[in-house]
N, C-alpha and C positions, 0 to 999 in steps of 0.2 A: 287334816293333811290331804294334799292333792294326790292324784293318781301317780304323778311323777315321783313323789316322795315315798310312796308306799312300797313295801317289799312285794315283789311280784311272785306269786306262787304258781299261777297257771296261765298259760298263753292259749287264747282261743282264736282259731282261724275263722274269719267270716268271709265268705265269697263276696267279691265286690259287686257282682251283677245280680245278687239275690234281692228279691222284692220283700219289703217288710210286711209280715202277715198282720191281719186284723184281729182284734180281741175276740170277736164273735166266732171266727173260724177256729181260733185257738181253744175256746171253750168247748166247741163241738168235738175237736180232736182229743182234748184232754179228758173230757167227760165221756166221750164216745156215746153221746146221749141215747141214740136209738137202740144200741145194743148193751152198753156197759151197765146202765142202771138196772136192767132186768136180770143181768147175770154178771156179777163182779168177777167171776173166775174166767169168763170167756173174752175178756177185753184184749184188744190187739196191742201187744207190748211194743211192736215196731212203730206203730202210729204214735203212741204215747212218747216214745223216745224222741222222734222227730219234732213233735210239738214242744217238748220240754227244751230242746236245743233252741227252738225259735224264741221261746220265752226268755231264756238266758241272754240271747243276743239283743233282744229288744230292751231288756232291763239295763244291760251294759250301755246301750245307746241313749239311755235317759228316759225311757218310757215308764210310766207308772201304770201297773196292772193290778190294782187292789182286788178286783173281782175274782181273780184267778187263784187267790191264796187258798180258800176253802176247797176249791175244786181239786187242787193238787194234793191237799191233805187227805181228802176223802178217797180219791181214785188212784193216786200215784204213790203216795207215801207207803201204803201197806205192801206194795209189790216187792218181791224178793229178787228180781232180776239185778245182776251186778252192774250192768251198764246204767240202768235207771238209778241205782243207789249212788253211783259215782256222779251222775249228773245232778242228783238232788243235793249232794254235798256242795257243789258249785252254786246251785240255786239258793240254798239257805245262807251261803256266805255273802251273796250280793243283794238279796232281797231286803227291803226296809223292814226292820223288826219292831220298830216303835211307832207310836202315834205322833202327830205333829207336836204335842206338848211333852214328848220325851218318855211316855209310859210304855211298857212292853205290851205288845198286841196280845189279846186273849188267846188267839189261835196258836201262839207259840208254845203254850202249855202242852198242846197235843204233839207238837214237833219234839219238844223236850222228852216226852214220854217215849216217843218212837226211838230216839237216840239212846235212851237208857236201856231199851231192849237190845239195840244194836251193840252196845258195850258189853252185853252178856251173851252175844250171839256165838254159836259154836264155831263159826267160820273165822279163822284168824285174820283173813284179809279184811273182812267187814269191820271187825273190832279195830284193827290197826288204822284203817283209813278214816274211821270215825274219830279216833283219837287225834289224828292229824288235823281233822276238820275243827276239833275243839280248840286247837291252838290259835285259830283265826277268829274265834268268837270274842266279842268285846262287851258282852252283856252278862254281868255277874248273876242276875236273876235266873238266867238260863243254865248257868254252870253249877249253881249251888246244889240242885237236886241230883246232879250227876257225880258228885265227888266220891261217894262210897264205891260206885262202879269203877271210877277211874283208879282209885287206890287198889281195888281188887285185881285190876289188869297188870299190876306190878308182879303178880305171882303167876301169871299165865305161863303155860308150858312153852309157848313159841316166842322166840327172841324178837320177831317183828312187832308183836303186840307190846312186849315189855319196853323196847326202846322208844316206841311212840308214846307209851304211858309216861315215861320219864320226861319226854319233850312237852307233853300236855301239862304235867305237874309243874315243870319249870316256867312255862308261859303263864299259867294261872297264878303261880306264886309271885311272878314279876308284876303282873297286872292287878291281881286282887289277893294280896297277902292274907287278908282276913279269912279267905275261904279254906286255906290250908297252911296255917301258921307253922306247923311242925315239918314242912317240906324238906329243909336241909337235913334234919335228923333222919327222916324217913329214907331219903335218897342215900345218905351215908351208910345206913344199915344195908340197904339194897346193894350198894357198891361193894361192900365187904364180902358179901356172899355170891355175887354175880360172877359167872364164868365167860359169858359171851363178850367178845371184844367191842362190838358196836354198842351194846347196852352200857358197858363200862365207860366207853368214851362219852356217851350222852350224859351219864350220871356225873362223871368227873367234870364235864363242861359246865353242868348246872352248879356244882359246888364252887367252881372257880368264880362264877358271877354272883352266886347267892350267898355263899359262906366260905370265904377264902381260907379261914383258919381250919375248918373241917377238911378242906381239900389238902392243905399242907399236912395235917395229921395223917391222912390216908397215905399221902406220898412218902412220909417219913417211915411208915411201916413197911413199905415195899420198894424203897429206893434202890436196893441192890438187885431187884428183879426187873427193873425198868427195861433192860435190853431184851428181855423175853416177851414183852408186851407187843401187841399188834401196832402197826404203824399209825393208825388213826388215834390210838390212845397216846402214843409217844408224842405226836404233834401237839396234843392238848397239854401234855406235861411240859413240853418246851415253852408253850405259851404262858403257863402258870409261873414257871421259874423266871421267865423274862419279866413278867409283871411284878412278882414279889421282890426280885432283886433291884428293880428300879424304884419301887416304893420304899424299900428298906435295904440300902446297900450293904449293911452289916451281914445280911443273909447270903452274900455271894459265896463265901468260903464253904457254906453248907451244901450248896447245890452245884458248884462248878465241876466237881468230879462227875456228877450225873450227866452234865452236858458233854463233857469229854467222852464219856461212854457212848452217848447217843451219836457221836460223830462216826461210830463204827456200825450204825444201824444199816439194815439191808435196804431200807426205803430211801430213795434219793430225796424225797420231800423232807423227811426227818433230818437227814444229813445237812440239807441246805439251811433249814430253819435253825438247827443246832449251831452251825458255823456262824450264822448271822448273830445269834444270841451270844455266843462265846466272845465275839469281837466287841460287843457292847458291854459285856460284863467285865472283861479284863483286857488291858493293853500290854500285858507281859509278852515278851518275844515268843515264848513257847506257845502261848495261846494263839497269837497271830499266825504263827507258823502252822499250827495244827489246823486252824480254820482255812488258811490259804491252801494247804495240801488237800483238804477235803473238797474245796472248790475245784481245784485242778482235776482231782479224780472224777468229780461229777461231770466236768466238761468232756473229759476223755470217754467216759463210759456211756453218757447219755447220747442217744441217736438223734434227738430232736434239735435242730439248729437254733430254734428260738430259745430253748433252755440253755444251750451253750452261750448264746449272746447275752442272756440275762445274767448268768453266773460270771461271765467275763467282765460285765459291768461292775459286779460286786468286787472283783479283784482290782479293777481300775480305781474304784472308790477307796479300797484299802491303800493303794499306792499313793493316793492324794495326801494321806496323813504322813507328815515328815518322819515320825518315829517308826512307822510301819515299813517305810520304803526300804530301809536297810535289811529287814527280815526277808522281804520279797526278793531282794537282789540275790540271795542264796538259792532261790527257787527258780531262777531264770531257765535252767535246763529242763526242769519239770514243766514249766509253762510252754516251752517249745515243743513238748510232746503233742500239744493240741494241733500242731501243723499237719498231723495225720488226717485231720478232718478235711473232706473235699470242698466244703463251702468256702467261697472266696471272702465273704464278709467276716466269718469267724477268723480266717487266716489273717486278714488285714488288721483286725483288732489285736490279735495275738502278737503279730510282728511289731505293732506300735507299742504295745505294753512291754515287750522284751527290749525294745530299743530305749524306752524310757528308763528301764531298770538296769541297763548294761553299765558295767563299771570296769576299771582296769583289771579287777580280779577275775571277771568271767568273760571278758570280751573274746579271748582266744577260743574258748569252748563254743561261744555263740557263733563265731565266724566259721568254725569247722562244721557245725550243724547246718548253717545256711549254705555253705558250699556244697554239702551233700544234697541238700534240697534242690539247689540250682541244677546239679548234674542229673538228679532224678527227673526234673521237668523236661530235660532233653531226651530222656529215654522213654518217657511215658507216651502212650497213644494220644494223639492230639485231641484235646477236649476244649470246649469253648472258653473255659476259665484258665487253662494252662498258661496261655500267653500273659494274661493279666497277673497271674500268680508269679510268673517269672519276673515281670516288671517290679512287683512288690519286693521280691527277694533282692533284685539288683539295687533298688533304691535303699533298702535297709543296709546292704553291704556298703553302699556308697556313704551313707551317714556314719556307719561304724568306722570306715577308713578315714573320714574327715576328722572325727572326734579322737580316733586313736591311730595316728599315722603309721605306727609300727605294723599294723595289720595290712596295710595297702599292698605290700610285697607278696603276701599270701593270696590276696583276693584277685589281683589283676590278671595273672595267667589264666585263671578259670573263666573269668568274665570275658576276656578278649575273644574266646572261642565263639561267643554269641554275637559278635559283629557280623558274622555270616549267616545269622538266623533269618528265617523267612518272615518272622514277625518284626516289622519295622519299628514298632513302638518299643519293644524290649531292647532291640539293637540301639535305638536312639538313646535310651537310658544308659546303656553301657558306654556309649560314645561320650555322653555328657560327663559320666564318671571319669573316664580315661582323660578327657580334656582337663578336668579339674586336678586330677592326680599328677599329670605330667607337668602342670604349671606349679603346683604346690611342692612336690617332692622331687628335687633335682637329682637325688641319688637314684631314683627309679627310672629316669629318662631313657638310659640305654636299654633297659629291660622292656619298657613299653614300646620303644621304636622297633626293637627286634621282633616282638610279638606282632606288632601292627603290620610289619612287612610280611610276616608268615601268613597272616589271614587276609591280606589285602586283595589277593586275586580271587578269593572265594566270596567277597562281599556281593550281595545280590541286589540291594536297594540303592537307588541313585542318591537318595538323601544321605545315607550312611557313607556312601562313597565320597561325597563332597566333604563331609566332616573329616573322614580319614585322610583325604588329600591335604586338607588344611593343617591337621596335626603333623603329618610327615613334613610338609613344607616349612612349618614353623620350628620344629624341634630336631630335625636332622642336622647335627653340628659337626660330624666328622666326614672326611672325604669318602670313606668307604660307604657310609650310610647314604650320602648324596648319590653316589653311583648306583647303589641298590635301588633307591627310589626311581631313578631314571630307567633302570632295567625293568622294574615292575610296571612303570607307566608304558614303556614300549611294548611289554608283553601284553598288557591290558588293552593296548590300542590296536595291536595286530600289525599287519603289513602296511607300510606307507610308501608313496602317497595313497591315501584312502580311496580317493575318487577313481584313480586309474586301476587300483587292485580290485575294487568292487565291479567296475565295468568289465575287466578281464574275467572275473569270476562268473558274471552273468553270461558273457560270451562263451566261456568254457563250458557252461552247463547246457548250452544249446547244441553242442556237438553231439553226434550220434553215439554216445557211450551207452549203448543199450545191450542188455543181456537178452539172448534169445532162448526161449524155453519151449519144449514140445509138449503139448497136452496129451492126454491119454487117447489112443486110437479107438474109433467107434466103427463097428461093422454095420453097413446099411444095405438094404435090398433095393436094386434098381427096378425100373419099369419092365425090363426084360426078364426079371427074375434072377439075375446074377448078383453075386455079392460084390460090394465095393467098400474099400477102407478109407476113412476120412480122418485126418489129423489136423490140429490147429497149431500155428506158430504164434506165440504171444510175446510181445516185447515189453520190457519194463525199464524205467529209468530211476536211479536212486533219488529219493525225495530230498529236497533241500532242507538241511537241518539248521534251524535258527539258533539252537543252543550251542552250536559249534563256534559261534562268534565269540571273540573275547568280550568281557563285560563292558568296558568303556566304549568300545566300537558299537556294541549293541545300543547303549544309551544314546549315542550320537545319531545313529541311523533311525532311532525312534523319534528324533527331533528334540531331545532334551539337551539344549546347548548351554544351560546354566552351569552344568557340571564342567563344560569346556572352559567357561570363564574362571571357575575355581581352579581348574588344572593350569590355566595360563598364569594365574597368580602364584601357584605353588612352584611352577617351573621357573618363574622370575626370581622368587625368593632363593631357591636352591642354586640357581645359576650365579646370582650375586654373591651368595655365601661361598660358593665353590671358587669364585675369583679371589676372594680374600684368603682362602686356604692354600691354593695352588699358585705358585709364583710364575710358573712357565706360561708365557703368553699364548703359545701354540695350543696348550691344553685348555686354557681359558676360552679361547676363541672357538675351539672345537666343541666344547660343552654348550657355549652360547648358541652356536649355529644349530646344534641338534635340537635345543629347546625351541629356537625360532622356527625350525623346520616343522616341528610338531604343531605349533600354533598356526603356521601358514597353511598346513594341510587341513587343519580343522576349519579354518576360514573358508578354504576352497570347497570343502564338503558342505558347509552351511549354505553357500551360495548356489550349489548345484541342485539338481532335482531329485537326488537320491534319498535324502531323509524324508520321513513322513511329514515333518513340519519344518519350514525354513528357519534359519537362525534369526534371532531378534536383533534390533539395532543396539540395544543395551549390551548384549553379549559381544557384538562386533566391536563396539567402542572399548569394552574392557580388554579384549584380546589385542586390539590395535595398540592400546596404551601400553600393555605389557611388552609388545614387540618394540615399541619406541623406547621404553625404559632400558631394555636389553641392548638396543643399538647404541644408546648414548652413555649408559652406565655412569650417571652423575651421582656424587656423594649424597646429595639431598634425597634422591629416590631410594638410595641404599638404606638410609636411616628410616625412611617412611616404611619400606617393605619389611625390613629385618628387625626394627626396634619398636616402633610405635604400635604395630599390630599386637605385639605381645603385651605391651603396657596397657592397651585397652582391655585385654582379657584379664590382666592382673587387677585393674581397677574394678571391673565388673564382679570378679570373684570376691574381692575384699568388701565391696558394698553388700554383696549377698550375705557374706559371713557376719558382717556388722548387723544386718537386719535380723538374721536368725538369733544372734546373741541378744538383741534388743527384745525380740518377742519372747525368748526364754526368760529374760529378766522380768518382763511384765507378768509372765505366767507364774513365776516363783513369788513375786510380790502379791499376786492375787491369792495365792495359796496361804501365805504367811501374813495374814492381816494383823497389823499391830493394834494393840488395845490402847486407847487414849487414856491419859491420866485421870480424867474426870468421868470415865465410864463406870456405871454401877457394878458392884460385884454381887452375884447371887450365891447364897449359901444353901446347900441342900437341906441342912438341918433346920433352917428357918423357913422352909417352904410350907405354905399352908396345907392342911390335910386335904381340903377339897381340891387343891391343885394337884396334889400327889395322886389322888384317885382318878384324875381325868385320864382320858385315853391317850393324851399326848405323851411322848417318850421324854420325860423330864431329864433323864440322864443325858440323852443325846442332845437335847436343846441346850442344857447348861454347858455341855462340851463345845457345841457350836458357838455359843455366846462367848465362852472363854477364848475361843480362837478369833472372835470378831466376825464370825461367818454366819450371820443371822438372816441374810437375804433370802435363803431358800424358804424359810418358814413364812416370811412375809409374802413371798410370791405365791405360796401354796394356800394362803389364807383367803377364802372367798369373800369374807366380810371386808377385809382390807382392800381388796381389789374392787369391791362394789362401790366404795367411796370415790374411786377414780373414774368410774363409768358415768357416761352422760345418760340421763333419763330420756328415752325416746317417747315423745308424745304421740299417741296413736289416734285420738279423737279430739274434737274441739271442746272447750269448756261449756258451751251451750248445748251440746248433744245430750240426749236423755241418759246415755251411758258414757261416762268418761273412762278412758283407758290410757295407761302409760306402761312402758316396759323397760326393764333392765335386760341387757343382752350379755349373758355370760358365755364366753368362748372357752371351751375346755378341750383343747386338741381336736379330737375327732367328732365332738358333738357340741351343739349350741343349746343352752338352756335359756328359754324366754321366761322371765318372771314378770307376768302381766298383772298390774293392779286394775281391777274393774270396780267402778263406783256407780251405784244407782243414784242418779240425781233427781229422780221423780218421787212423787208421793204414793206411787203404786208398788205393789209387790210384783217383781219380775220373775216369772217361772221359766224353767228350761233355758236359762241364760247360758248360751254356748259360745265359746270362742272357736270360730272356724278359720283354719289357716291353710294356705297353699304356698308352694315354693316355686321359685324360678331359678334355674341353674342346677348345679350338681348337689342339691340339698334334698333331704328326704325327711318328711314328718314321721316320727316314730309311732306316736299314738295320738288318738283324737282326745282332746281334753274333755273331762266329764262335765255334764250340765250342772248348773247351780241354780238355787232359788235365792234371790236377793230381796231382803225386806226394804221398805222405803228408806232411802238415804243410807243404805248399808253398803259395805264394800267387801271385796274378797280378792285373794291372790290366786291366780291360775298359772300353773307351770306347764310348759310344753317343751318337749325334747326334739331337736332337729339334728339328724346325722349329716356329716359333711364327707363327701367322697373324693373331692379334688380341690386344687387351689384355683379358684376363680371367684369373681364377685358374684354373690347370690342375693336374691331379693325374697323376702318373706312378706306376703300380703294376705288380707283376709277381712273378716267382718265379725261383729258380735250380733247374734240373733237371739230374740227372746219373745216370750208371750206375756202380755199384761193380764194379771189375775182378774177374772170376771169380765173381760172384754171379749166380744165375739169376732173381732177383726182377725185378719191373717197375722202371721208372725211378723214382728218388726225387725228391722235390720239397720245397723250402723256400720258404715264402711270405714275400715282402719287405714291409716297412712302406711305406706310401704316401709319396711325395715330393711336397710341395706347392710349386708354383711361385708365387712372390710377384709380384703385379701391379706392385709398386713398382719392379721392375727395368726396366719399360718406360715408366714415367710420368716426364715431365720438366717442371719449372716453365716456364710460358710466360706471355706477356702479350698483352692485347688491349684495345681501347678499350671504353668503357662502352656505346657504341651497338652494337658487335659482340657484347658479352656479352648485352645485352638481346635482340638479334635471335636469337642461338643459344638463349637460354633459352626464347624463344617457339616456336622450331622443333623442339627436341629433345623426343621423345615419351616417353622413358623417365625416370621419376623414382623416386628411392629416398629415403624420409624416415627419418632416423635420429634417435632420441631420445637426448639427451645424458644419459649415465650415467657420472659421473666422480667422483673424489675431489679434483679440483683446485678450489680456492676462489677463484682470481683469474681474471677474464675474459680479460685479456691473456695470461696464462700459458697458459690453455687454448687460445687461438687459436694461439699459437706452437707448442704441443704438437701440435695437429692439422696445422699446416703442415709440421712436421718429419716426422710420421708418414706423410703422404700425398704428399710431394714437390710439393705445390701451391703456387702463388704467390698472395699476397694482393693483389688489385687495388685495394682500398679504401686511399686514402692514409693515411700514418701520422698526419697531423694530424687526420683525421676519427676516428681510433681513440684519439687521446690524450685525457687527462682521465678522469674517473670519474663515471658517471651511473647505475650500476646495471644497465645493459643495453648490448648491443653487437650490431651487424649488420655483416657483412663478406662480400664476394664473393671467391671463390677460383677459380683457373683453372689447368689443366694440359693438356698435350698428350702423347699417347703417341708412340712412335717410328714407329707406323704411321699417324700423322696424325689419330688420333681425338681429339676434344675432350672434356674433362671439366669441368663447371661445378659449383660448390657455393656454397650460401648458408648462412652460419652466423648463426643468430639465437639469442643466449644472454642470460641475465639472472642477476642475483644475488638470490636470494630474501631480502630484508633482514629480513622478519618472522621468519625462522628463525634469525637471529643471524649474527654475523660469520664463524663457522666453517662456515657452510652451503655445500655444494658448488654449482658452477654448474649451472643447468638450462637447457633450451631444446631446439631442434631443428636438425639439419643436413639441408638438402635437396640432393640430388645429381641432376644431370641429364646425360644422355649420349645419343648417337644410338643406341647398341646396348645391349641389356638386360644383357649380360655385364659391360660396363664399369661401369654404374650399380650393379649388385649387388656386383661385386667390390670396388669402392671403398667401398661401404657396409659390407661385411664387414670391410675393413681398418680403417675408423674404429671400428667396434664393438669389434674386438679390441684396439685401441691407445688407447682413450679414457682408461682409468685410468692414472695415473702410478705407475710401480713404484718403491717405496722401496728405496734402496740399503742 
């Protein structure tokens, strides 16, 4: 086994800048020759400690120090210092204990005798740590003389010694059963009489793995007292029940009551494990409800957000099962209690889960809770996540109202208050909801228009103002509402004409409207010695208050004339509608004239020097067009403004709804995989015994197979994935050492499985794989040196940690010494291993608003020019999606058809939570003929430079389609 596969017991920190000591200096330090030989009792313990540490580090680095073994046995082993004893345990663990032909070294007999004495030492720490050390020994000849002393430690007065004695006996029994054949019986008797929780836990754990029947016998005798046991023992009992019931399903009835009782344990870990076991043992509604309730209690009571997220994932897994979903629907109100957690990620998952479980039975209660939460966010002191949480609540209420239209009337009045919110994103979500509601639910239009007019004057954001103007212009259908809109617009615009009133205001403020105030009098002494009184007159002028301006007037003076174009469209719509409602020509003309006056005064303002930015030509064109439409009043324009605008919204909403239904259908199809007629059926009773005893959860696997949902196991199987990996050749076939590697990417770390072959007729000593990394990669440990016989081979494993999503390079060499040669170390340089960014990128989805917000925020952009041999636009897009693991956010309907060009937004997220955005803008150059390849650009944006560059490199490499 290599270092990467071994269980790690101890971590040793080695200073990077330390010099490796020589063997002669170590001999002098350890033997302390000038002083120590003459007087063994007066040796310097501190010097020996430092020397021993150096020896351990050198042996770990592959050095062979055979000459020091007797020195350590003679001068260090007899010492009673605890630090020395701890270091010696590490030393004896790593030092070679056998000769090259595999026989035990003679010196080890002396070591064995020393440890027999330590096992009888009066100090419990020395006894316990020695027992721990014996767990790591793999030489039966060393352990055999120590067995009576190890058995005696089971009766020691101190629990530390007893629990380590159990561990030692278990390890020895597992590795060398002949040394202690009666271990299960011995430990069973020990368990019956033991009172300490940690000792009982270790003993029970051993029985589970060594003799399950004895463990079950013991559990049967005390199954009613399980609740009174310590949590560490309860966890092991849960593990035993889990294994026994999967191996023998008929035992479920015997233990299920015990698992129910453990759901009431005081330990969160026990409750979590018991709930998970209960779900796998029984699919009865009462069992699922009890487990789900236990999960919910854990989420609410645990303070750690990571724990909350893990348990929430288990609840979401429960929901995926069709028969469990109905049970969880009754617990929606309990799940909503989790919203008391301040963490945004927990709240987000909770709201999504509640939304998936909502039904006509509980939607009313859900909406009441969410409304209370929305009101709470308004009263709470501003926190950085409050605005985002409000957005989540608004979106959840939006989804509920669309799915259950009866709820919309209760939700709208509460949400309309947030149109005047300072947070533009939350207000935009409310506006989007209101726009959809007013189009879908005709009966709610009067209520929405009334509420909109109430909050219209308080809207602070220009973007929200534009949307509100559009809704009012589109859906005000009565004479009174139209008049109210005009009144609100005049109120929001202030005194007109705007230019003249602003000039008058400026001129009015220059008049001496000054208040005179007298300062406190001061007594001064003159040169003559007489007293004089001095007072000061100060004048002040009231400061100009920007906030006194009406909102729309403020937007225009700030130079935002896009809102003026929206206002012109709204005024045109309501003026044309007013003309169809009112028959009197005089009133029609009066209303039209008022609307035209407002547009004209805005145009005048835009051309003047008063605004901070002048009006753009596009806005001038739009306002001029509206003036022309009102002056001519043609039936065609009336239809365009008052009918076709609304039809466009209706088409957009119906397409969006159709897309959502399609995605839901796909999701449900994915969950309920049909089983084909020729699929094999697995019978639990016919499963082979060796398969039963394997660590795999056979019950769960057969359940997944019955549902046709086996892809999880295949993905998790490293052997199956190894066949799909390409072998990376690291050296040439003619090199003295041939090397090749499999690269296993496992989320946050990479395992390099390197095969090293000695192609020479010499023995290669200290053959070491030396690796270094480029990019955000970090080598976890240095691979251990090997000795390779002629034409021998070995596998070396190296772990590399990954910190972020960017392309990385692993490079290095193989160094070795030739046995018997006097030359320097030999070196074979390895080819570079390129780590692909695609292993960390996963497709993800986000809303259009979130995409635009991230696009504006991300500072790193990489523009890639399209250079491909693909001639079809859609085919090129699909090729890019496949190559980059990104998801296309642009709906299929928007991409369907053929018009010679295409624009699409792509989005993905890395396993580290980094977002990657891309915009594909491509066209087909028709003038170059039908066989001309696609041209255009792909713009990539990311928060980090590495992500943007790596994704760009990936697209560049994979743009061209390879012909088979």
